[in-house]
C-alpha positions in Angstrom: -52.8 18.9 -12.8 -50.0 18.3 -10.7 -49.9 17.8 -6.9 -46.9 19.2 -4.6 -45.8 15.6 -3.6 -44.8 12.8 -5.8 -46.6 10.1 -6.9 -46.6 6.2 -5.0 -44.3 5.1 -7.8 -41.7 8.0 -8.0 -41.0 7.6 -4.4 -40.0 4.2 -5.1 -37.9 4.8 -7.3 -36.2 7.6 -5.0 -32.8 6.4 -4.0 -30.6 7.6 -1.0 -27.1 8.7 -1.0 -26.3 7.1 2.2 -27.9 3.9 1.3 -26.1 4.0 -2.0 -22.4 5.1 -0.2 -22.9 1.9 2.3 -23.5 0.1 -0.2 -21.0 0.5 -2.4 -18.5 -0.2 0.9 -19.9 -3.0 2.0 -20.8 -5.3 -1.2 -19.3 -2.5 -3.8 -17.0 -5.3 -5.4 -19.7 -7.7 -5.8 -21.6 -4.8 -7.6 -24.6 -4.7 -5.3 -24.4 -0.5 -5.2 -24.7 -0.5 -8.8 -28.0 -2.8 -8.6 -29.7 -0.6 -6.2 -29.2 2.5 -8.7 -29.9 1.2 -11.7 -31.5 -2.4 -11.3 -30.5 -5.9 -12.1 -30.3 -4.9 -15.4 -27.5 -3.0 -15.0 -24.9 -4.3 -17.3 -21.7 -2.4 -15.1 -23.1 -4.0 -12.2 -23.1 -7.9 -13.8 -19.0 -6.8 -14.5 -18.2 -6.7 -11.1 -18.8 -10.4 -9.5 -16.6 -12.4 -11.9 -13.0 -10.5 -11.1 -14.2 -10.4 -7.5 -15.0 -14.4 -7.3 -11.8 -15.1 -9.2 -9.5 -12.9 -6.6 -11.4 -14.7 -4.2 -10.6 -18.2 -5.8 -6.6 -16.8 -5.9 -7.0 -15.9 -1.6 -8.3 -19.7 -1.8 -5.3 -21.3 -3.5 -2.7 -19.7 -1.9 -4.3 -20.9 1.5 -4.2 -24.3 0.1 -1.5 -24.5 -2.2 1.0 -22.1 -0.6 2.6 -19.3 -1.9 4.3 -20.6 -4.8 1.1 -20.7 -6.5 1.7 -18.5 -9.9 -2.0 -18.8 -10.8 -3.2 -17.3 -7.2 -0.1 -14.6 -7.8 -2.4 -13.4 -10.7 -6.1 -13.7 -9.4 -5.5 -12.1 -6.1 -4.7 -8.6 -7.3 -8.2 -9.0 -9.3 -9.7 -8.8 -5.5 -7.7 -5.8 -4.8 -8.7 -3.8 -7.7 -12.3 -4.7 -7.3 -12.2 -3.6 -3.8 -10.1 -0.6 -4.5 -12.6 0.7 -7.0 -15.6 0.1 -5.3 -14.5 2.1 -2.5 -13.8 4.8 -5.0 -17.6 4.7 -6.1 -18.3 4.9 -2.5 -16.2 8.2 -2.4 -17.5 9.4 -5.4 -21.1 8.8 -4.0 -20.7 10.1 -0.9 -19.3 13.4 -2.0 -22.0 14.0 -4.9 -24.0 17.0 -4.0 -27.3 16.6 -2.8 -28.8 18.8 -5.7 -26.7 17.0 -8.2 -27.7 13.2 -6.7 -31.3 14.8 -6.7 -31.2 15.3 -10.4 -29.9 12.1 -11.5 -31.7 9.4 -9.0 -34.4 11.3 -7.5 -36.1 12.9 -10.5 -35.1 16.5 -9.4 -36.5 15.9 -5.5 -33.8 17.3 -3.1 -33.4 15.5 0.1 -30.7 16.4 2.4 -28.4 13.0 3.2 -26.6 14.7 6.4 -23.5 12.8 7.6 -24.3 9.0 6.5 -22.5 9.6 2.7 -19.5 11.7 4.2 -18.7 9.1 7.2 -19.2 6.5 4.4 -17.2 8.2 2.2 -14.5 8.3 5.1 -14.8 5.0 6.1 -14.2 4.1 1.8 -11.1 6.5 1.6 -9.5 4.4 4.5 -10.3 1.0 3.2 -9.5 1.7 -0.2 -6.1 2.8 0.0 -5.2 0.3 2.2 -6.7 -2.4 -0.4 -4.7 -0.2 -3.1 -1.6 0.2 -1.3 -1.7 -3.9 -0.5 -2.6 -4.6 -4.0 0.8 -2.9 -5.3 2.9 -3.9 -2.5 1.6 -7.7 -3.3 2.0 -7.1 -7.2 5.7 -5.7 -7.2 6.8 -8.6 -4.3 5.6 -11.4 -6.9 7.0 -9.7 -9.7 10.5 -9.3 -8.3 10.4 -13.1 -6.8 9.7 -14.1 -10.3 12.4 -11.7 -11.7 14.8 -13.2 -8.7 14.1 -17.2 -9.7 14.4 -16.6 -13.4 17.8 -14.8 -12.5 18.6 -17.8 -10.7 17.8 -20.6 -13.9 20.2 -18.5 -15.9 22.7 -18.3 -13.6 22.7 -22.3 -13.0 
């Protein structure tokens, strides 16, 4: 005998597209959006914190040791890339159709999501674009500075 409403256990597993989008925006570089969707056993989610924390350590090193710290040059782009990829995940999540979301995460139960995921995707697009451009600019600047220093050493 089937009922029209899902059971209490099934309701507990229903995932909000709005929550997933905004978690990706706020804490996606740490993998929180993946833990929300797939649980703490998600292996891809556990790959997020390490490069993010290494990037934050690089920012700390540059703050304390100055701009000449080569280790920080290698670590900081990790943070930028993790932020950019989490923003991309937020964009993809926010722009997923409600029907497809229902199939993947809500056992086929369709719920209209409204404007929350769209606004989250817009925020992710703005921040993600800025993070990606800043990462590219930082990496290119450090690369060319190292090439200039290498040329000076050769010429002397």
